[in-house]
N, C-alpha and C positions, 0 to 999 in steps of 0.2 A: 424549507427548500424553495428555491426560486423556480418559477416557470421558465420555460425556454425563452419566451418573449421578454420576461423581466431580465434574464441573463443577457440576451442580445442588446437590450436597451442600455444596460449598465456598461457592457463592453463597448458599445458605440460611443457612449459618453467618455469612456477612458481613452479611446483611440482618437476621437475627434477633438476633444477639449482637454486632454490630459487630466481628466477629473479623477484625482486620487481618492476622493470620497466615494465615488462609484466603485472603484476597485476595492475599497475598504468594505463595502457592502457585500461584494463577492467573497472576500476573505471571511467575513463574519458568517456568511451563509454556509461555507464549506470547510472552515478550518477544523471544527470539532471532528467531523467524520474523517477528514484527511489525516489529522493527527492520530486518531484511533487506528486507522489503517497502517500508517507508518510505524506507530508504536508496536503493533503486532509484527510487522515486517522485521523490526530490529530486535525482536525478542524482549521487549520491555525496556530497552535502553532509552531512558528519557532524554539525556543530553543529545544523543545521536538523532532521536526523533525530532527534537527542536531544530537541530542543524539542517536536517533534510527538509523539514516543513518550511523553514525560512528560505532555503535555496529554491524550493519548489515555487513558492509565491513570488520570489524575486524573478525567477525565469519566466513564470507566467506573465508577470507584469511587463517585463522587457520584450517578451515575444507575443504580446497580445495582438499585434497587427497580423500575425501569421495564423491566428485562430480563424478557421473558415466557417464555423457554425454548423458544420455537417453533423457532428455529434454534440452532445451536451457539454457545457463548460466543465462540469464535474468529471466527465470521462476524460477530457483533455488534461485536466489538472492531475488526475490519477496517473495518466501516462507519464507526465513530467515527473511525478513523485516516484513512480516505478523506475524510471531511467536514473533519477538521482540516487535512489537506494542502490541499484545495481552498480552504478559507477563508483559510489562511495565504498561499497563493499569490496569491489575489485581493487581500487586504488589505495585508499587510505586506512581501511580498517579490517584487514584480513583476520585479525584476532578478535574482532567485535562480533564474530559469529556467536549465535546463542550457545552458551555453555551449559552442559547438562546439569551442573550444580546450581545454575542461576535461574531455576524455574520461578515463575511469579506465583507466590502464595501468600495468604494472610492467615494469621492464627484464628480468625473468626470463621473461616470457611470449614464446613464439614470435611472430614478426612477424605471421603470418596471424591469430592469435587477437587480437593487439593491434589489427590493422586491423578485424577484425570488431567488437570492442568499441567502437572509435571510430565505426564506421559506425552501430552501434545507438544510441550516444549522440547522434549527429547526427540520426538518425531520430526518437528520442524527444524531442529538443529542438524538433522541428517541431510537436509535439502540444500541445494545451491540457491543463490538469491533468486534466480528466475523461477525455479520450481516453487519456492516458498511464496513468491508473489502470486503465482497462479493459484496455488492452494488457498491462500487467504482471500483472493478476489472471488473465487468460486464458492468456497464454503463459508467463510466468515462474512464477506460483503454481499454474498448471494447474487453475484453478477452473472448474467447469462453469458454463454460462450461467445456470442456475437459481440457483446460489449467488451469482453476480455480481449478479443482479437483487436478491437479498436484501441484499447488502452495500451496493450503490449506491442502491437505491430506484428505479432507472430501470425502465421497462417492458422486457420481453424484446425486443420489436421494436426499441426504441431502442438497446439494448445491441448487438444484431446490426448495426444500421446504423452506429453509432459505431465498432465494431470494423472493419467493412469500410472505412469512410472513413479511419480511423486508419492502417490498413495501407497504403492508397493514398498518404496523406500522407507516411508514413515512407519508402516506396519512392521517391517523388519527391524528397524531401529528401536521401536517401542518394545517388541518382543525380546530382542537381544538384551535390552537394558533391564527388563524385568526378570531375566533368568537368574 
């Protein structure tokens, strides 16, 4: 991961000299974690993950002049990815929601881990895109509430309420599915 000073230097090179190599370094630094995050948002849909990641980096590049440097570049990038995911789910892929039968498992995993992954996928499938984003940012990405507020643009109280409701919805969906 780059330091904030390294990020700002690369961004300055991108903006001032249209240095695509500098942007490539930013992409290299954050693409793995961003793709992992998007992959979890999409419920393991690799083609959709690739599409959203590509759109995220394109929008980041074309909007780089609007980056103010108040938050980390990664936070700004995640916000773009969240917006892309939500817009994609609303507009083009309503049927791309996680399907209960499409849980990500491998034969080499012990059964209890496979069951846990399946239960989590079922729980995530019960959430709308915003709730899923918040749950993944908070629990999987281990982001603090203040950073989630910056990424999503939602008020802090709203984030806390959505997280609470999302946990309840997930628990109910997982319980109902296992009955």
